[in-house]
Short mmCIF file of the C-alpha atoms (twelve columns), coordinates in Angstrom:
data_MODEL
# 
_entry.id   MODEL 
# 
loop_
_atom_site.group_PDB 
_atom_site.id 
_atom_site.type_symbol 
_atom_site.label_atom_id 
_atom_site.label_alt_id 
_atom_site.label_comp_id 
_atom_site.label_asym_id 
_atom_site.label_seq_id 
_atom_site.Cartn_x 
_atom_site.Cartn_y 
_atom_site.Cartn_z 
_atom_site.pdbx_PDB_model_num 
ATOM 1   C CA . LEU A 1   43.808  120.999 -147.170 1 
ATOM 2   C CA . GLY A 2   44.709  124.671 -146.119 1 
ATOM 3   C CA . VAL A 3   42.603  125.042 -143.083 1 
ATOM 4   C CA . MET A 4   43.637  121.338 -142.315 1 
ATOM 5   C CA . SER A 5   47.154  122.034 -142.433 1 
ATOM 6   C CA . VAL A 6   46.638  124.941 -140.507 1 
ATOM 7   C CA . GLY A 7   44.922  123.178 -137.618 1 
ATOM 8   C CA . ILE A 8   47.638  120.416 -137.754 1 
ATOM 9   C CA . ALA A 9   50.527  122.863 -137.498 1 
ATOM 10  C CA . GLY A 10  48.893  124.739 -134.700 1 
ATOM 11  C CA . PHE A 11  48.346  121.159 -133.036 1 
ATOM 12  C CA . ILE A 12  52.007  120.031 -133.454 1 
ATOM 13  C CA . ASN A 13  52.916  123.344 -132.309 1 
ATOM 14  C CA . LEU A 14  51.198  123.202 -129.068 1 
ATOM 15  C CA . SER A 15  52.410  119.492 -128.419 1 
ATOM 16  C CA . THR A 16  55.920  120.665 -128.874 1 
ATOM 17  C CA . GLN A 17  55.630  123.916 -126.565 1 
ATOM 18  C CA . THR A 18  54.152  121.414 -123.935 1 
ATOM 19  C CA . TYR A 19  56.933  118.925 -124.311 1 
ATOM 20  C CA . LEU A 20  59.619  121.947 -124.137 1 
ATOM 21  C CA . ASN A 21  57.987  123.439 -121.035 1 
ATOM 22  C CA . VAL A 22  57.698  119.824 -119.639 1 
ATOM 23  C CA . THR A 23  61.729  119.029 -120.199 1 
ATOM 24  C CA . GLU A 24  62.776  122.391 -118.955 1 
ATOM 25  C CA . ARG A 25  60.568  122.233 -115.459 1 
ATOM 26  C CA . ASP A 26  62.611  118.562 -115.108 1 
ATOM 27  C CA . GLU A 27  65.689  120.087 -115.516 1 
ATOM 28  C CA . LEU A 28  65.032  122.668 -113.301 1 
ATOM 29  C CA . LEU A 29  63.721  120.256 -110.682 1 
ATOM 30  C CA . ALA A 30  66.834  117.783 -111.319 1 
ATOM 31  C CA . ASN A 31  69.074  120.783 -110.852 1 
ATOM 32  C CA . ALA A 32  67.423  122.017 -107.569 1 
ATOM 33  C CA . ARG A 33  67.128  118.339 -105.989 1 
ATOM 34  C CA . PHE A 34  70.804  117.820 -106.501 1 
ATOM 35  C CA . SER A 35  71.853  120.827 -105.122 1 
ATOM 36  C CA . VAL A 36  69.223  120.622 -101.977 1 
ATOM 37  C CA . GLU A 37  70.103  116.668 -101.135 1 
ATOM 38  C CA . ARG A 38  74.025  117.566 -101.201 1 
ATOM 39  C CA . LEU A 39  73.334  120.601 -98.826  1 
ATOM 40  C CA . ASN A 40  71.121  118.640 -96.596  1 
ATOM 41  C CA . ARG A 41  73.723  115.510 -96.279  1 
ATOM 42  C CA . GLU A 42  76.370  117.691 -95.340  1 
ATOM 43  C CA . VAL A 43  74.767  120.246 -92.894  1 
ATOM 44  C CA . ARG A 44  73.349  117.043 -91.065  1 
ATOM 45  C CA . ASN A 45  76.832  116.326 -90.352  1 
ATOM 46  C CA . ALA A 46  78.251  119.585 -89.099  1 
ATOM 47  C CA . LEU A 47  80.076  120.068 -86.219  1 
ATOM 48  C CA . PRO A 48  77.393  120.954 -83.299  1 
ATOM 49  C CA . ASN A 49  77.257  125.167 -83.163  1 
ATOM 50  C CA . SER A 50  79.501  125.967 -86.082  1 
ATOM 51  C CA . MET A 51  76.746  126.940 -88.226  1 
ATOM 52  C CA . ARG A 52  77.149  130.746 -88.975  1 
ATOM 53  C CA . GLU A 53  75.385  132.901 -91.840  1 
ATOM 54  C CA . ALA A 54  76.618  136.151 -93.033  1 
ATOM 55  C CA . SER A 55  75.003  138.264 -95.985  1 
ATOM 56  C CA . ASN A 56  75.583  141.558 -97.806  1 
ATOM 57  C CA . VAL A 57  73.749  143.147 -101.219 1 
ATOM 58  C CA . THR A 58  75.091  140.534 -103.323 1 
ATOM 59  C CA . THR A 59  76.149  137.459 -101.367 1 
ATOM 60  C CA . HIS A 60  74.521  134.927 -99.029  1 
ATOM 61  C CA . CYS A 61  76.719  132.420 -97.199  1 
ATOM 62  C CA . LEU A 62  75.839  129.682 -94.698  1 
ATOM 63  C CA . GLU A 63  79.064  128.376 -93.473  1 
ATOM 64  C CA . PHE A 64  79.832  125.211 -91.230  1 
ATOM 65  C CA . VAL A 65  82.368  122.668 -90.035  1 
ATOM 66  C CA . PRO A 66  81.856  118.928 -91.177  1 
ATOM 67  C CA . ILE A 67  83.276  116.245 -88.589  1 
ATOM 68  C CA . THR A 68  85.457  114.130 -89.832  1 
ATOM 69  C CA . THR A 69  85.428  111.615 -87.267  1 
ATOM 70  C CA . SER A 70  84.825  111.565 -83.179  1 
ATOM 71  C CA . THR A 71  85.921  109.817 -80.141  1 
ATOM 72  C CA . VAL A 72  85.325  109.711 -76.114  1 
ATOM 73  C CA . TYR A 73  88.151  111.063 -74.114  1 
ATOM 74  C CA . THR A 74  89.490  109.627 -71.105  1 
ATOM 75  C CA . GLN A 75  91.720  112.145 -69.634  1 
ATOM 76  C CA . VAL A 76  91.887  115.770 -70.969  1 
ATOM 77  C CA . ALA A 77  93.790  118.838 -69.555  1 
ATOM 78  C CA . VAL A 78  90.549  121.111 -68.308  1 
ATOM 79  C CA . ALA A 79  91.271  124.363 -66.520  1 
ATOM 80  C CA . PRO A 80  92.493  124.797 -63.970  1 
ATOM 81  C CA . GLU A 81  94.495  121.995 -64.259  1 
ATOM 82  C CA . PRO A 82  98.246  122.594 -65.976  1 
ATOM 83  C CA . VAL A 83  98.887  122.553 -69.723  1 
ATOM 84  C CA . ALA A 84  99.459  119.065 -71.447  1 
ATOM 85  C CA . ASN A 85  100.026 118.247 -75.434  1 
ATOM 86  C CA . THR A 86  98.206  114.926 -75.108  1 
ATOM 87  C CA . ILE A 87  94.584  113.888 -74.525  1 
ATOM 88  C CA . ASP A 88  94.159  110.285 -73.622  1 
ATOM 89  C CA . VAL A 89  90.880  108.429 -76.043  1 
ATOM 90  C CA . ILE A 90  89.435  105.452 -76.466  1 
ATOM 91  C CA . PRO A 91  90.946  104.184 -80.034  1 
ATOM 92  C CA . PHE A 92  88.678  104.947 -82.828  1 
ATOM 93  C CA . LYS A 93  88.291  104.963 -86.809  1 
ATOM 94  C CA . ILE A 94  87.554  107.286 -89.504  1 
ATOM 95  C CA . SER A 95  85.124  104.537 -90.641  1 
ATOM 96  C CA . ASP A 96  83.864  100.811 -89.998  1 
ATOM 97  C CA . THR A 97  87.086  99.791  -91.926  1 
ATOM 98  C CA . VAL A 98  89.486  102.736 -91.666  1 
ATOM 99  C CA . ASP A 99  92.127  103.382 -88.998  1 
ATOM 100 C CA . TYR A 100 92.211  107.012 -88.240  1 
ATOM 101 C CA . ASN A 101 95.768  108.418 -88.822  1 
ATOM 102 C CA . CYS A 102 97.202  111.971 -88.512  1 
ATOM 103 C CA . ASN A 103 100.925 112.936 -88.917  1 
ATOM 104 C CA . ASP A 104 100.833 116.794 -89.043  1 
ATOM 105 C CA . CYS A 105 97.630  116.295 -91.323  1 
ATOM 106 C CA . GLY A 106 95.831  119.999 -90.217  1 
ATOM 107 C CA . ASP A 107 93.321  118.303 -88.333  1 
ATOM 108 C CA . VAL A 108 92.023  119.723 -85.112  1 
ATOM 109 C CA . VAL A 109 90.465  118.366 -82.541  1 
ATOM 110 C CA . ILE A 110 87.738  120.345 -80.264  1 
ATOM 111 C CA . VAL A 111 85.773  119.465 -76.969  1 
ATOM 112 C CA . TYR A 112 82.451  121.031 -76.216  1 
ATOM 113 C CA . PRO A 113 81.791  123.765 -78.606  1 
ATOM 114 C CA . LEU A 114 78.914  125.847 -77.461  1 
ATOM 115 C CA . ASN A 115 79.253  128.758 -80.036  1 
ATOM 116 C CA . ALA A 116 80.694  129.331 -83.341  1 
ATOM 117 C CA . ALA A 117 83.133  131.730 -81.901  1 
ATOM 118 C CA . GLU A 118 84.869  128.537 -80.138  1 
ATOM 119 C CA . VAL A 119 84.814  126.549 -83.250  1 
ATOM 120 C CA . TYR A 120 86.675  129.237 -85.692  1 
ATOM 121 C CA . GLN A 121 89.169  130.496 -82.602  1 
ATOM 122 C CA . VAL A 122 93.005  130.503 -83.441  1 
ATOM 123 C CA . HIS A 123 93.850  126.782 -82.876  1 
ATOM 124 C CA . SER A 124 97.443  127.547 -81.557  1 
ATOM 125 C CA . ASP A 125 96.601  129.195 -78.545  1 
ATOM 126 C CA . THR A 126 97.355  127.580 -75.270  1 
ATOM 127 C CA . ALA A 127 93.783  127.771 -74.169  1 
ATOM 128 C CA . GLY A 128 90.582  127.031 -75.625  1 
ATOM 129 C CA . LYS A 129 88.419  124.502 -77.006  1 
ATOM 130 C CA . ALA A 130 89.900  123.697 -80.235  1 
ATOM 131 C CA . PHE A 131 93.482  123.086 -80.800  1 
ATOM 132 C CA . GLU A 132 95.818  121.458 -83.676  1 
ATOM 133 C CA . ILE A 133 96.783  117.639 -83.897  1 
ATOM 134 C CA . GLU A 134 100.484 116.731 -84.480  1 
ATOM 135 C CA . ASN A 135 100.161 113.144 -84.312  1 
ATOM 136 C CA . TYR A 136 97.767  110.176 -83.820  1 
ATOM 137 C CA . PRO A 137 98.700  107.203 -82.779  1 
ATOM 138 C CA . ALA A 138 101.421 109.022 -80.923  1 
ATOM 139 C CA . THR A 139 103.131 106.355 -78.976  1 
ATOM 140 C CA . ASN A 140 99.987  104.419 -78.915  1 
ATOM 141 C CA . ASN A 141 96.554  104.506 -80.382  1 
ATOM 142 C CA . SER A 142 94.935  105.777 -76.936  1 
ATOM 143 C CA . GLU A 143 96.410  109.339 -77.323  1 
ATOM 144 C CA . ILE A 144 96.224  112.279 -79.360  1 
ATOM 145 C CA . GLU A 145 99.436  114.224 -79.413  1 
ATOM 146 C CA . LEU A 146 98.818  118.228 -80.073  1 
ATOM 147 C CA . LYS A 147 101.063 120.838 -81.545  1 
ATOM 148 C CA . GLN A 148 101.244 122.800 -78.335  1 
ATOM 149 C CA . THR A 149 101.048 122.189 -74.607  1 
ATOM 150 C CA . ALA A 150 97.504  123.677 -73.762  1 
ATOM 151 C CA . VAL A 151 94.524  123.403 -71.747  1 
ATOM 152 C CA . PHE A 152 90.779  123.312 -72.585  1 
ATOM 153 C CA . THR A 153 88.229  125.601 -71.057  1 
ATOM 154 C CA . GLU A 154 85.394  123.394 -70.416  1 
ATOM 155 C CA . ASP A 155 84.723  119.579 -70.097  1 
ATOM 156 C CA . SER A 156 82.150  117.592 -72.083  1 
ATOM 157 C CA . PRO A 157 79.240  116.361 -69.973  1 
ATOM 158 C CA . THR A 158 79.636  113.270 -72.364  1 
ATOM 159 C CA . HIS A 159 83.372  113.130 -72.918  1 
ATOM 160 C CA . ARG A 160 83.021  113.549 -76.661  1 
ATOM 161 C CA . ALA A 161 86.048  114.839 -78.796  1 
ATOM 162 C CA . TYR A 162 85.418  115.887 -82.515  1 
ATOM 163 C CA . ILE A 163 87.933  115.814 -84.935  1 
ATOM 164 C CA . ILE A 164 87.826  118.345 -87.733  1 
ATOM 165 C CA . ASN A 165 89.687  119.668 -90.728  1 
ATOM 166 C CA . SER A 166 88.363  122.752 -92.574  1 
ATOM 167 C CA . PRO A 167 85.118  124.795 -93.052  1 
ATOM 168 C CA . ILE A 168 82.774  124.596 -95.766  1 
ATOM 169 C CA . SER A 169 80.786  127.607 -97.322  1 
ATOM 170 C CA . TYR A 170 77.590  127.422 -99.591  1 
ATOM 171 C CA . CYS A 171 77.060  130.916 -100.877 1 
ATOM 172 C CA . LEU A 172 74.203  132.474 -102.999 1 
ATOM 173 C CA . ASN A 173 75.505  135.186 -105.439 1 
ATOM 174 C CA . GLY A 174 73.130  136.452 -108.048 1 
ATOM 175 C CA . SER A 175 71.726  133.649 -109.579 1 
ATOM 176 C CA . THR A 176 74.097  130.799 -108.523 1 
ATOM 177 C CA . LEU A 177 74.906  128.800 -105.720 1 
ATOM 178 C CA . LYS A 178 78.609  127.694 -104.981 1 
ATOM 179 C CA . ARG A 179 80.259  125.261 -102.705 1 
ATOM 180 C CA . TYR A 180 83.557  126.481 -101.317 1 
ATOM 181 C CA . ALA A 181 85.959  124.052 -99.384  1 
ATOM 182 C CA . GLY A 182 89.676  123.700 -99.033  1 
ATOM 183 C CA . TYR A 183 90.183  127.325 -96.954  1 
ATOM 184 C CA . GLY A 184 91.152  127.863 -93.424  1 
ATOM 185 C CA . PHE A 185 89.432  128.905 -90.248  1 
ATOM 186 C CA . SER A 186 88.657  132.797 -89.572  1 
ATOM 187 C CA . ALA A 187 87.264  134.403 -86.687  1 
ATOM 188 C CA . VAL A 188 85.351  136.813 -89.187  1 
ATOM 189 C CA . GLN A 189 83.047  134.994 -91.907  1 
ATOM 190 C CA . SER A 190 84.224  135.763 -95.656  1 
ATOM 191 C CA . LEU A 191 81.791  136.561 -98.303  1 
ATOM 192 C CA . PRO A 192 82.663  134.415 -100.262 1 
ATOM 193 C CA . PRO A 193 85.881  132.742 -99.030  1 
ATOM 194 C CA . SER A 194 88.513  134.081 -101.091 1 
ATOM 195 C CA . SER A 195 91.008  131.032 -100.854 1 
ATOM 196 C CA . GLY A 196 90.386  127.159 -101.573 1 
ATOM 197 C CA . SER A 197 88.447  125.899 -104.490 1 
ATOM 198 C CA . ASN A 198 84.626  126.404 -105.272 1 
ATOM 199 C CA . SER A 199 82.254  124.229 -107.602 1 
ATOM 200 C CA . LEU A 200 78.927  125.514 -108.867 1 
ATOM 201 C CA . MET A 201 75.937  123.797 -107.357 1 
ATOM 202 C CA . ALA A 202 73.120  125.357 -108.906 1 
ATOM 203 C CA . GLU A 203 71.989  127.995 -111.481 1 
ATOM 204 C CA . GLU A 204 68.973  130.327 -112.214 1 
ATOM 205 C CA . LEU A 205 67.905  131.124 -108.640 1 
ATOM 206 C CA . ASP A 206 66.495  134.339 -107.657 1 
ATOM 207 C CA . PHE A 207 68.557  135.767 -104.791 1 
ATOM 208 C CA . ALA A 208 65.942  138.039 -103.472 1 
ATOM 209 C CA . SER A 209 63.525  135.186 -102.386 1 
ATOM 210 C CA . SER A 210 66.417  132.826 -101.494 1 
ATOM 211 C CA . SER A 211 67.794  132.617 -98.027  1 
ATOM 212 C CA . PHE A 212 69.620  130.307 -95.248  1 
ATOM 213 C CA . THR A 213 68.386  130.815 -91.639  1 
ATOM 214 C CA . ILE A 214 70.059  129.422 -88.773  1 
ATOM 215 C CA . VAL A 215 67.592  128.476 -85.451  1 
ATOM 216 C CA . ASP A 216 69.722  128.251 -82.545  1 
ATOM 217 C CA . ALA A 217 69.199  125.236 -79.979  1 
ATOM 218 C CA . SER A 218 66.873  125.236 -77.217  1 
ATOM 219 C CA . LEU A 219 66.000  123.246 -74.263  1 
ATOM 220 C CA . ARG A 220 63.794  120.896 -76.554  1 
ATOM 221 C CA . ARG A 221 65.547  120.363 -79.783  1 
ATOM 222 C CA . ASN A 222 69.224  120.818 -81.489  1 
ATOM 223 C CA . ALA A 223 69.820  123.854 -83.712  1 
ATOM 224 C CA . MET A 224 68.071  123.918 -87.267  1 
ATOM 225 C CA . VAL A 225 68.795  125.361 -90.412  1 
ATOM 226 C CA . GLN A 226 66.063  126.826 -92.369  1 
ATOM 227 C CA . ILE A 227 66.836  126.670 -96.149  1 
ATOM 228 C CA . THR A 228 64.850  128.241 -99.171  1 
ATOM 229 C CA . LEU A 229 65.926  128.426 -102.783 1 
ATOM 230 C CA . ASN A 230 63.717  129.678 -105.456 1 
ATOM 231 C CA . PHE A 231 64.659  128.407 -108.663 1 
ATOM 232 C CA . THR A 232 63.113  130.273 -111.745 1 
ATOM 233 C CA . ARG A 233 63.443  129.830 -115.495 1 
ATOM 234 C CA . ASP A 234 61.185  131.255 -118.379 1 
ATOM 235 C CA . GLY A 235 58.438  131.982 -115.835 1 
ATOM 236 C CA . GLU A 236 58.314  128.767 -114.133 1 
ATOM 237 C CA . GLN A 237 59.384  128.433 -110.421 1 
ATOM 238 C CA . VAL A 238 60.126  125.614 -108.160 1 
ATOM 239 C CA . VAL A 239 60.447  126.560 -104.438 1 
ATOM 240 C CA . PHE A 240 62.528  124.128 -101.976 1 
ATOM 241 C CA . ASP A 241 61.665  125.376 -98.495  1 
ATOM 242 C CA . ASN A 242 62.938  123.041 -95.774  1 
ATOM 243 C CA . ALA A 243 64.386  122.419 -92.511  1 
ATOM 244 C CA . ILE A 244 67.650  120.785 -91.874  1 
ATOM 245 C CA . HIS A 245 67.984  119.316 -87.873  1 
ATOM 246 C CA . ILE A 246 71.606  119.293 -86.949  1 
ATOM 247 C CA . ASN A 247 71.593  115.837 -85.045  1 
ATOM 248 C CA . ASN A 248 75.031  115.609 -83.407  1 
ATOM 249 C CA . ILE A 249 75.188  117.452 -80.012  1 
ATOM 250 C CA . PRO A 250 78.269  118.781 -78.199  1 
# 
């Protein structure tokens, strides 16, 4: 009986440990999949050429600007034309059933951004590619009213105008991945943003082997973001290594 008890106890202990290992692995996978899927969805909706990344010894951040909505413009003041405070556009919506509306809402209209510096510029200048919206609809739904008279530096080949609001950052810090939102534009990327709100997306990450890498656009394809996240717990590792293609074009 003693020998049988020892054997049965060992079998039960092995089965219990196997169950615990499988449970921990499932929890690690679920945690990893949620954060990676959320990141994938948001990056795919990023404004073209708004991606930028920066890092130091303890923090690595990926920053981008999500698109609120977009439209096609029919008339816009482009240098050397005189400044204007309106853009003529084709009427547009924020979704299939909701009309876009802005009354000093903090949104920004941007035309043909080719690099991150043009996206994160001061939006109250009189020349550039991004300016704050004062009102839409203004006198009618075919016109975006700007906060100041301004002139755009370049025309979009497709006459595309994007509406944006504020950036989003995903930051690796130690063993955590956090999402930052609700903060303002800055020419210099913060590590991490000091204002706005943040939410914990994932834990138990290996900082040294996790990274964000931006692959610039080429003549054959749009820009891409290479993401490597290494989740680890009690010797178990789950590595997500995938490339996110930026579908939108300037």
